[in-house]
C-alpha positions in Angstrom: -100.0 30.5 47.2 -103.0 32.5 48.4 -102.6 35.8 50.1 -103.9 34.4 53.4 -101.1 31.8 53.3 -98.5 34.5 54.0 -97.8 35.8 57.5 -99.5 39.0 58.5 -97.3 42.2 58.7 -96.5 43.3 62.2 -98.4 46.4 63.4 -96.2 49.2 64.8 -96.5 49.8 68.5 -95.9 53.6 68.0 -97.7 55.9 65.6 -95.6 58.4 63.8 -97.0 60.1 60.7 -94.4 62.7 60.0 -90.7 63.1 60.5 -89.6 64.5 63.9 -93.1 64.8 65.4 -93.2 64.4 69.2 -94.6 61.1 70.5 -96.9 61.0 73.5 -95.8 57.9 75.4 -98.2 58.1 78.3 -100.8 60.5 79.6 -102.7 60.9 82.9 -102.5 61.9 86.5 -99.1 62.0 88.1 -97.6 62.8 91.5 -94.5 65.0 91.7 -92.4 64.7 94.8 -89.9 67.4 95.8 -88.2 66.6 99.1 -91.2 66.4 101.6 -93.6 68.2 99.3 -96.1 66.4 97.0 -97.9 67.9 94.1 -100.6 66.4 91.8 -100.3 67.0 88.1 -102.1 66.1 84.9 -99.4 65.6 82.3 -97.8 63.3 79.8 -94.5 61.7 78.9 -93.2 63.0 75.6 -90.5 61.6 73.4 -88.7 64.4 71.5 -86.4 63.9 68.5 -84.9 67.3 68.1 -82.6 69.0 68.8 -81.6 65.6 70.3 -83.5 62.5 71.5 -84.9 63.1 74.9 -87.9 62.1 77.1 -89.7 64.9 78.9 -92.6 65.2 81.4 -94.9 68.1 80.7 -97.5 68.8 83.4 -100.0 71.3 84.8 -99.7 72.1 88.5 -102.3 73.8 90.6 -102.0 77.1 92.5 -100.5 75.5 95.6 -97.4 74.9 93.6 -96.4 78.6 93.2 -95.6 79.1 96.9 -92.9 76.5 96.5 -91.5 77.7 93.1 -88.5 79.5 94.7 -87.1 76.3 96.4 -87.4 74.4 93.1 -84.9 76.8 91.6 -82.2 75.7 94.0 -82.8 72.0 93.8 -84.1 70.7 90.5 -84.4 66.9 91.2 -87.9 65.6 91.5 -89.6 62.2 91.6 -92.5 61.6 89.2 -94.8 58.6 89.9 -98.0 57.2 88.6 -99.6 54.1 90.0 -101.8 53.7 86.9 -98.9 53.9 84.5 -96.4 52.0 86.8 -94.0 54.8 86.7 -91.4 55.9 89.3 -88.7 58.0 87.7 -86.2 60.6 88.8 -86.4 63.8 86.7 -84.7 67.2 86.4 -86.8 70.3 86.2 -86.2 71.8 82.8 -88.6 74.7 82.8 -91.1 76.3 85.2 -93.6 78.8 83.8 -96.8 80.4 85.3 -98.7 81.3 82.2 -98.0 78.4 79.8 -100.3 75.5 79.2 -97.7 73.2 80.7 -96.2 75.0 83.7 -93.6 72.4 84.6 -91.3 70.5 82.2 -88.9 67.8 83.4 -86.3 65.8 81.5 -85.2 62.3 82.3 -81.6 61.0 82.2 -81.2 57.4 80.9 -82.1 54.7 81.7 -85.8 55.3 81.4 -87.6 52.1 82.2 -91.1 51.6 83.5 -93.3 48.7 84.5 -92.4 45.3 86.0 -88.9 44.5 84.7 -88.7 41.5 86.9 -91.3 39.6 85.0 -90.2 37.5 82.0 -92.2 38.0 78.8 -93.3 36.0 75.8 -91.7 38.5 73.3 -90.4 42.0 73.0 -91.6 44.6 70.4 -89.6 47.6 69.3 -89.3 50.2 66.6 -86.5 51.4 64.4 -85.9 54.8 62.8 -84.0 55.8 59.7 -83.1 52.2 58.5 -82.6 52.0 54.8 -84.8 49.8 52.6 -84.1 46.1 52.2 -86.0 43.4 50.3 -87.3 40.6 52.3 -89.8 37.7 52.3 -93.5 38.2 51.6 -96.0 39.3 54.2 -99.6 40.3 53.7 -101.4 43.5 54.5 -105.1 44.0 54.4 -104.8 44.6 50.7 -101.8 42.8 49.2 -98.6 41.0 49.7 -95.3 42.8 49.8 -91.6 41.8 49.9 -91.0 43.1 53.3 -89.8 40.8 56.1 -86.3 40.2 57.4 -85.6 37.4 59.9 -82.4 37.3 61.9 -82.0 33.9 63.6 -79.1 32.7 65.7 -78.7 29.8 68.2 -80.9 31.4 70.9 -83.3 33.9 69.4 -85.2 35.1 66.4 -85.6 38.8 65.5 -88.3 39.7 62.9 -88.2 43.1 61.1 -91.1 44.4 59.0 -91.0 47.7 57.1 -94.0 49.9 57.7 -96.7 49.4 55.1 -96.2 53.1 54.0 -92.4 52.8 54.0 -92.0 54.5 50.6 -94.1 57.5 51.6 -92.5 57.9 55.0 -88.9 57.5 53.8 -89.5 60.0 51.0 -90.7 62.6 53.6 -87.6 61.8 55.7 -85.3 62.4 52.7 -87.0 65.7 52.1 -87.2 66.9 55.8 -84.3 65.2 57.5 -84.2 64.2 61.2 -85.9 61.1 62.2 -88.8 58.8 61.1 -89.8 55.4 62.4 -89.7 53.0 59.4 -89.5 49.5 60.8 -91.2 47.5 63.5 -89.6 44.5 65.2 -90.2 41.5 67.4 -87.7 39.5 69.5 -88.4 36.0 70.8 -86.4 33.0 72.0 -86.1 30.0 69.7 -87.1 27.7 72.7 -90.4 29.6 73.0 -89.6 30.2 76.6 -90.2 33.6 78.2 -87.4 36.1 78.0 -86.0 38.3 80.8 -85.5 42.0 80.6 -81.7 41.7 80.9 -81.5 39.0 78.2 -83.7 41.0 75.8 -81.6 44.1 76.4 -78.4 42.2 75.7 -79.7 40.7 72.4 -81.0 44.0 71.2 -77.8 45.8 72.1 -75.9 43.4 70.0 -78.4 43.8 67.2 -77.9 47.6 67.4 -74.3 47.3 66.3 -75.3 44.9 63.6 -77.8 47.4 62.3 -75.1 50.1 62.4 -72.9 48.0 60.1 -75.6 47.3 57.5 -77.1 50.8 57.6 -73.8 52.9 57.8 -75.5 55.1 60.5 -76.7 54.4 64.0 -80.3 53.3 64.2 -80.6 51.5 67.6 -84.0 49.9 68.4 -86.3 52.3 70.4 -89.5 51.9 72.4 -88.7 48.4 73.6 -91.7 46.8 75.1 -92.1 43.4 76.9 -95.4 41.6 76.0 -97.4 38.9 77.8 -100.9 37.9 76.6 -101.0 41.0 74.3 -100.5 43.3 77.3 -97.5 45.5 78.0 -95.5 44.3 81.1 -92.6 46.8 80.8 -91.3 49.6 78.5 -88.0 51.1 77.8 -88.2 54.7 76.7 -84.5 55.3 76.8 -83.3 57.4 73.8 -80.7 55.0 72.5 -78.1 56.2 70.0 -79.6 57.2 66.7 -78.2 59.4 64.0 -80.2 62.0 62.1 -80.9 61.1 58.5 -78.0 61.7 56.2 -77.3 59.9 52.9 -74.3 57.7 53.2 -73.0 54.8 51.1 -73.5 51.3 52.5 -72.3 47.9 51.3 -75.7 46.3 52.1 -77.9 45.9 49.0 -81.6 45.9 48.5 -81.4 42.9 46.2 -83.0 39.5 46.9 -79.6 37.8 47.5 -78.3 40.5 49.9 -77.1 37.9 52.5 -78.0 40.1 55.5 -79.9 37.5 57.5 -77.2 34.9 57.2 -74.3 36.9 58.7 -76.2 37.8 61.9 -75.4 34.4 63.4 -71.6 34.9 62.9 -71.8 38.5 64.1 -73.6 37.5 67.3 -71.2 34.6 67.9 -68.2 37.0 67.7 -70.0 39.4 70.1 -69.9 36.8 72.9 -66.2 37.2 73.4 -65.6 40.4 75.4 -62.3 41.3 73.6 -63.9 40.6 70.2 -66.9 42.7 71.2 -64.8 45.7 72.2 -62.8 45.5 69.0 -65.9 45.3 66.9 -67.5 48.2 68.7 -64.4 50.4 68.3 -64.0 49.5 64.6 -67.7 50.2 63.8 -67.5 53.5 65.7 -64.6 54.7 63.5 -66.2 53.2 60.4 -69.5 55.0 61.1 -67.8 58.4 61.8 -65.7 58.1 58.7 -68.6 57.0 56.5 -70.6 60.0 57.8 -67.7 62.3 57.1 -67.8 63.5 60.7 -64.2 64.7 60.6 -64.5 66.0 57.0 -62.4 64.2 54.4 -59.0 64.5 56.1 -60.2 63.6 59.6 -62.2 60.7 58.2 -59.2 59.3 56.5 -57.4 59.2 59.8 -60.3 57.5 61.5 -60.6 54.8 59.0 -56.9 54.0 59.2 -57.4 53.6 62.9 -60.0 51.0 62.1 -57.7 49.2 59.7 -54.8 49.1 62.1 -57.1 47.8 64.9 -58.4 45.1 62.5 -54.8 44.0 61.8 -53.8 43.9 65.5 -57.0 42.2 66.6 -57.3 39.6 63.8 -53.8 38.9 62.5 -51.6 39.5 65.6 -53.9 38.6 68.5 -56.7 36.4 67.3 -54.8 34.3 64.7 -51.3 34.9 66.1 -49.6 35.1 62.7 -47.3 37.9 64.0 -46.2 38.6 67.6 -46.8 42.0 69.2 -43.2 43.3 68.8 -43.2 42.3 65.1 -46.6 43.9 64.5 -45.5 47.2 66.0 -42.5 47.3 63.6 -44.7 47.0 60.5 -45.7 50.0 58.5 -49.3 50.9 58.2 -49.3 50.0 54.5 -47.8 46.6 55.3 -50.5 45.9 57.9 -53.2 46.8 55.5 -51.5 44.7 52.8 -51.3 41.8 55.2 -55.0 42.0 55.9 -55.9 42.1 52.2 -53.6 39.2 51.4 -55.1 37.1 54.2 -58.6 37.7 53.0 -57.7 37.3 49.3 -58.6 41.0 48.5 -56.9 42.6 45.5 -54.6 45.4 46.7 -54.5 47.1 43.3 -56.2 50.6 43.0 -59.7 50.4 41.6 -59.8 51.3 37.9 -62.5 53.8 38.6 -60.2 55.9 40.8 -58.6 58.2 38.3 -57.4 60.9 40.7 -55.9 58.4 43.2 -54.2 56.5 40.4 -52.7 59.8 39.2 -51.5 60.5 42.7 -50.0 57.0 43.0 -48.0 57.4 39.8 -46.7 60.8 40.9 -45.5 59.3 44.2 -44.3 55.9 43.1 -47.0 54.1 45.1 -47.4 50.5 44.0 -50.9 49.8 45.2 -54.0 50.8 47.2 -52.5 50.5 50.7 -49.4 52.5 49.9 -51.5 55.3 48.2 -54.0 55.4 51.1 -51.4 55.5 53.8 -49.3 58.1 51.9 -52.2 60.5 51.9 -52.9 59.7 55.6 -49.3 60.4 56.5 -49.5 63.8 54.8 -52.4 64.6 57.1 -51.1 63.5 60.4 -47.4 64.5 60.2 -47.3 68.3 60.5 -43.8 69.1 59.1 -43.5 71.6 56.3 -42.8 69.0 53.6 -45.9 67.0 54.5 -48.1 70.1 54.7 -47.0 71.3 51.3 -47.6 67.8 49.8 -51.1 67.7 51.4 -52.0 71.0 49.9 -51.1 69.8 46.4 -53.2 66.6 46.6 -56.4 66.9 44.6 -59.6 66.9 46.6 -61.0 64.0 44.5 -57.9 61.9 45.3 -58.5 62.4 49.0 -62.2 61.5 48.6 -61.2 58.3 46.6 -58.7 57.4 49.3 -61.3 57.7 52.0 -63.7 55.4 50.2 -61.0 53.0 49.5 -60.2 52.8 53.2 -63.8 52.4 54.1 -64.2 49.7 51.4 -61.3 47.8 52.9 -63.0 47.8 56.3 -66.3 46.7 54.8 -64.9 43.8 52.7 -62.6 42.5 55.5 -65.6 42.4 58.0 -67.8 40.7 55.4 -65.1 38.1 54.8 -64.7 37.6 58.6 -68.5 37.1 58.9 -68.5 34.5 56.0 -70.7 36.7 53.9 -72.2 35.1 50.7 -74.4 37.2 48.5 -74.7 40.5 46.6 -73.2 43.6 48.0 -72.6 47.2 46.8 -69.0 48.1 45.9 -68.6 51.7 47.0 -65.5 52.1 44.9 -67.4 51.5 41.7 -70.6 53.2 43.0 -68.8 56.6 43.2 -68.8 56.5 39.4 -71.7 54.1 38.7 -74.8 54.3 40.9 -75.1 51.2 43.2 -72.7 48.8 41.5 -73.6 45.3 42.7 -71.0 42.5 43.1 -71.3 39.0 44.4 -69.2 37.3 47.0 -69.5 33.5 46.6 
């Protein structure tokens, strides 16, 4: 095939050259209303990454403003409008200074939506920060073709993701600096080629946000969502959706050609339609992400991931498939619940051969398999009697680390089986000893 036969790479809607740099969303004349007073201001809307994701207005006010500065200090709510930019937002005064270049700064609470939300659009564009690298199909740049594109298609829509053409350079800078860096640009459209409403687009992208969380191991919800008609912006969402600062974490999702990511999106989005399934998935993924990020340190993360495993059992085995009634499920031990899950999904309960410290712990405590060893360590953490505290103190740190990753691997492999995953994934239990150990699920 010739280069021109491949689709052209998507151009990002937002420019961001360096990690954590402020993004100017809009600039121009604005009107600031405070009660019955009106002030004119030249200013801009700024998206800030640190210390947390926020959108602020920074403006310059004239001398007539200073006579009203004292009342501002007792009532901080203002309305900021711009006919040119189609903005009408409620803000909270964050700072007032006489001698600075911007003498008024306001912050905006979510949701931050501008433009004509009532108009359906041809497609929606968005950007994604801190998403790890995945190999995709070929797209062309002005100079060459690159394996770059991921397409997530279900019964109603198609989501296209392209890595930025300078992904390697940008991600390297992110690894060095930390924080946030836009790395992917995306496009959402309906399969029917009909126009899409603001609410429908928001619902699809909210679902996709949790899917990205699962494959990335950290939150990277789509930002700067923009409805497009005839190459013109109809509405924009500047809301600072949940995103985690860069941190290396393990992920099951591989960068190989046969990574299976695109195929499981359909099953994930089907599960999401049921409200009970949705709440269960959201809670499980929350605990999974916090444990994977070591938010509660090793011991707290072990407790969190057992919560996820027990919810998986009650949701799937007891409630969804009705193998065990509620009273029987409550009587089962945690290790029995995990063992039941592993048996149902044909997952080997034996301890991974690479886990030397956890195997040593299991032999010392007559634990027969992985679920027993994992829950034994968890019980030493959550039961505060003297005997358990003494036992916890004697457990090797590496055994606790291996137990944590075993529990996280259980959650990953169960969810992959639930989503009918076929392809190559990274086994974290082996990757602790051997970098990115790939295995195939057929």
